N, C-alpha and C positions, 0 to 999 in steps of 0.2 A: 503494499500500499503506500504511496507517494505521500509525502508530506505536504499537508495542506498550508496554503498563504494564511500569514496570522490575520483574524479579523480587523477589519479599521477601528481603531480606537481602543484595542486591547494592548495589552503588554505580552513580549516574548519574555518565555521563562527564560530567568536567570541563568547563565552558565554554571555548571557544579564549579563551587570554591575548591580550589588547589587545599588537601590537608598537609598538615606537617607537625611532625613530633617535636622540633624545636621549641623551646620555651619562648625563643626571642627571634621572630621572623626576621629580626634587621640585623642579625648579628654580623651578617658579612659585610654591611653597610656602615659601621660606626668607623671614626678615625682610630687610628692606631693606638694616640694617645689614650682612647678610652680604657685601655687595658690597664692603665695603670689607675683607673676610679674606681675605689672599693669602698664599703661603708667602714667607718671605724669601729674598733670593739666599743667604745664608749656611745657610739648612737645605738649600737647595736643593743646594748644594756638597757637603752632608755626606760622603754617601755616595762621592763621589770623592775628599774630600781625606783619608777615614780609610784610603785602601788604602797600606800600607806604602812602597809605589815613589813615592809622591808627596810630597813636602815640603810640608807645610801651614802657609802663612805666611798662613790666614783666619781661622780659627776663635780665640775669646779664651778656649780653656780654659785653668784654673790648672794650674800643676805643682804637684802636691800629691806627688811621689815625695820630697819631704824630709821629708813629716809622719812623727812617731812612730807607726807604727801599732800599735806594740807597746802603748806608752801608750793610744790611742783603744782597740783590743781590750779591754784589761783595763777600760777605764772604760764601756763598753759591758758589758762581761759583768757588772761590779758593779751597772749599772744594772738590768739583768734580773733578777739574783740578789736583788736587795734593793729594788726599787721597782718592778718588773715587773706587778703589778695595774696602777699609776697609768699608767707608761709606755707602755701597751699599752689605755688605756682614753681615751675622750673626754676633754677638756681645755676650757678656756675660749676662748672666742670672741676674746678680748683677747690671749690667750697666758700662758705659764707665768709665775707673779710672780717667782720666781727669776731667772730666765733674764731677763726685764724689766729687774730691778735690776742685773744683769753688763751689760747693754747700755748701761744709763746710765755704768758705770763706763769702757768703749769710748769713747763718746761724748765723755768728759770729755778724752780726750785730743787733741780737737780743739776745746776751749774751750766745750763745750757742758756746760753745767748745765740736767739736766732732772730730771723726777720720772718715776718708775716708771708712774704711772698713766697720763702720756702717750702710753707706749708702747705699739703695737700689733704685735703679732709676725705675718707673714706669710709665705707659700711663696715666700722669695726675695724680692728686693726688685722683681723683675716683677712681682710680685702686686700689689705695693704701688702701682706705676704704673696698674695696672689699676683699684683701688678706689679710688683718689683721681680717675681720669678718670670712672669709674663715679658717683660721687658727684655731681662738679661740672660735667661736659659732657652738654650737649644737643645733637642734631644741629645742626649749622651754625654751634657755639659756636666760639670760634679758641682756639689753643694756639701760644704763641711758642717758638719753639724755637731754639737756634743751628743754624748752616748750616754744615758739616753737623751732624748728631745721632744718637743711638742709636737704630737699627734697631728694637729691639724697642718702643721707646716709640712711635714712629714706627707702627708696626703697630698698638699700643692706641689711639691717635687715629684713626687710620683706621677700624678698628673700631666706636668708638663716634661715628662719621660727624662729629669734630670736623676744625675747618678748620685745616691746621698753616699757620702763618707764619713764614719762615725769618729771622733778624736776623745780619749780619755778625759772623765773627769774625775775630780776628788771633793775633799771638803772645801777646798778653795776654790772649786769653779774648773773652770778649762785649764788644761796643762799646759803650760807653753811650750814645753819640750817635745808634747804628744803633737800640738798643733804643727811644728816646723818638721817634724817627721812625716806627718801625713803630709803636708805641702811637697816636700821632697817626693815623696813616693808618686804622688799623683803626677806631678812634672815629669818624672822620670818613665812614668809610664805611657806619657804622651798625648794626655790629658787635658782639658781646659778647667779652671779653677773658675767659677764667675763670683763667688763669694763666701763668706763664713756666716751662718746663722748664729745666734747667740741669743740665751734669756740669762744676763747676767746677775739679776737680782731674783732672788725667790722662786729659784727655777721651776719652771714646770716641766718634767716631773719630780725632779729628783730634791726641789726644797733646798739647794745650795745657792750661796751668793759668792760670784766672782771677788777675791781681794781686790785690795786698791794695789799691792804689788804685780797681782797676776795683770791688772787691766793694763797698766802700762806695757807690761810684757807684749800681750797680745797683741795690742796696736803697733808696738815696734815690729814685730814679725810681719803684721799683716802690710803694714809700710814699706817694709822691705823688699817683701814677697809680690807688692801690687794685687793685694787681696782685698776685695771690696769686704767690709763688714755691715751686715743687717742687725742690728740692735734692736730686739723687741722686747719692750719694758713695760708690758701691762702691771704688774705689782709691784714696781719701784717707790710708790707713795705708801706701801703696805705694810712698812717696817714696824717691827713691835717695841724694838729696842733701842732706836737710835732715828736720827733724822736720815732724809732720803740720801743715798751715797752719790757722789759723781758720777754720771752718765758717761760712758766711753764717746757718746757724741760731743761732751763737752771739752776734750782733748782733742779732739780729731773732727774737721768740718768736712773734710774734703773726701775722707775714706770711709765716712760712716753715714748709712743711711738709717735712722731712729723711727723705731714704729711706737704708738703709743694709742692708749682707748680709754675711753669715759666708761667702759663695760665694768670694770671691777671698781672703780671710784664714783660710781654716780647709777648709771642703770643699762644692764645690757640689752634692755628691747629697744634702747634709743637706736642701736647700733652706729654709735659714731667713734670712727677712730681717726689716725692721721699717720701720714709719713713727713717726716723732716728731711730734705735730699738736698745734695748740692744742686745748683742752678740746672745743668743740664739733665740731670736725672729726673729733676721735676716736672721737666719739660714732658718728659718721655711719660710720666705717671699722668698727667693732666692727659695726655692723649688718650692713653690705655685706660685713664679711667670714662673718657667720654665714650670711648668706644664699647665700653662695659656696661654703663649704667646712665649716659648722657651726663650725670650729675647725682651727688650724693643728695638725700632726700633735704629737701628745704625745711620743712617741718620739724624733724628730729634735731638739725643742726641750731636752727633757732631757739627751739627749746631746751636745748641744752644752754645755749648763750644765756637765756633768760634765767637759768636756774643758777649759772655761775655770778651772774651780774645782781640779784635778790636774795641768794641765802650765802650763809656763812659756808663756804664749800671746805676752807681748809680746817674749819672745826668739824664738819660731818666727817671727813675723812681721819681725824683724829679719834672722833667715837667708834668708826669701824674697826681702826687699829686696835682698840682698846676690845673690842667684840669678837676680832679673830684671834688677839691673842689669848683671850679666856678659852676658845676654842681648841688652840694650839694645846694649850698646856692639857686640857679635858684628854686630847689625843693621846699626848706622851704620857701622862700619868697612867691612862688605861692600858698602853701599851706594855708600861713596867708593871702592872698590876697581872695582866692576862696572857702577855705572850711568852711563849716556851722560849727558855735560854739560847736557844740555838738561832733563834730571830735577831736581827739588829736593823737599826733605821737612825736615822738621823732627826734632830731637832731642828725645826728651820727656824730662822731670825724672822721672817715675813711671809706674804703671802698666804697659800690656802692648801700645801701637801707637804707630805709625808712619804718618803721612799722607804719600802720595806724589804730587807731580804729573808727569806725563808730558809729553813733548816735545809740541807744537803737533800737532791732528791724529790724536793717537793714542786710540782708542775703549778705555777697561780692561774695557768689556763685552762690545764686540766680539771683543777678543784673548785674552778668557778661555779659550777651549775650545782654542786653538792653546797656551797656558799649561798648560794640563792635559794635552795630548798631550805638552809638553814635562816632565810630573813635577813640576808647581809649582803651587800655588793660593793665590789674593788673593780679597779682597773687592773687586769695583769701586766707585767713590764713587757711582752713582746707588744704591746699596741705604739711603744715607744721607741723602736727600734726597726731600723728599716733593711735590717741583717738577720731575724731570727734569733736574736738575743733575746734577754730577758724573762725568761722562761720562770726563772726561780725568784722573781719579784715582785711586787705588786706598788701600785700608787694608791695613798689612802687621803682623801679629801675629807678635811674639817672644816671648811668653810660654812656649809649651810646648816646642818644639824645642829640641835642645842646641844649642850654638855652631857647632858643625861643621855640624850638619844646617841651619842658618839660613845660614851663608854659602855651603851649597851651592845652598839656595834660591833665594837672591840672584842667584847666577850663573846659573842655568839662566833666572833671569826675563829678566836683564840679555840673555842670548842671545836671547829670546824678543823682548824689547823692538827688538835688533838687526835682527832678520828680518822686523819688522814696520815697521820703518823704512825698509829697504831696497825692499821691496815697494811702501809707498803711494810712495816716489820714484819706482819705475819706472813704475808705473801713473797718477802723477800722480792718486793720490785725496785727497780732503781730509776733514778728520776734525770732531767738536766744535768748537764753538767756546769757548773755553778764556779767563779772565780769572783767571789766577794773583794770589794775594794772599800777600805774603812773612810767613813767621813766624817767621824770624830764619835767618841761615846759608844755607845750601842746601837752604831750605825753602820750603813754599808749597801753597796749595790752591785749587782752583777753584771759586767757590762765588757766589752773588749778594749783593748789597748790602745795600738796605734795601727790596728789593722785597715788595710785598705780594701773595701768592699766593691 
């Protein structure tokens, strides 16, 4: 029987849809760089860690409960009432001029003498890391990073197909001799180093602070070897026992790109950060910013500016320092009271994090599901290395939970560790090789020395 012509006005039957067993039918169309785009271990934890019954010692969420929300609300109301047409409109790709002036006032607390024209406002300092990497790194270029290093930065470097080479840290921060050796090894291999990424103050995740002497040595090495320094400093104003330390950028204007943020000292939800860069780099950052977002959000910038104008923001930071110091003390005391003797950790002088090294043979990543079952969460050390190290360590965050919750979380974690140790002794299991590096007191972290990866 021959096929009949379609009836006028009727629809022809749709052709059969091709079937595929692949989960992602676009897998062959993505750019090569997407192979480096993977979910961080912290993001994967978020859904579980946010449950009320779980004590989360995982995320580095600032505790904003002490913010004067009435003052913030009033400032935002005035902003809309009197400057709404500007605040709700497109703005400059470099950022609001008034806010850039205020940012120079903030940086002056760390010894930085800067001009507002050299400041580029970004959507948090995370975007600043992205923009700097975007304008400097080609696939296969090398970025030097402390070992361990900030997971968000490692994700950016991987997404842009840069190779991360870790450099040893100790209780005084980045080890200059290890930095010099890593630079020499990379150059000998014929690869190009684009910059050194460092968090000198109250490091995320290690919690250590680079000593004054080390800062001068690191700058001397990078100046001599013509290596740009990317100084990421979101925690610099949150020291517990002293005034802010002098920034690397304060002593080296041309060789350092400085990154700052209001996420830790005001509100992470505003998503306002910045980069202070040499003139030529600044121009490239503005172009990259305009390509990515056209401009940082005017409303957020003007809201932050209003807060800085109308509120005693330095007094507010002092209150935050006291709050976080209380939580740090609660964390350290709980670790002393509950953790097994073979565990080590550092006592940070500021910031949000404690780095814990576990007893030999314990794998923090493998243990995590059992910890979540016991209603406590942390971040395994492997999240902070680009080369597979860190299995014998974990990052604990003390910034968000109350001191009581911190103590309960550490108690639960210690119970999980005890059970894990008993099981491994019972079945004779072996874990990852751990090479602890002492950070002072009952402290340490496991990481490579000066291996080039």
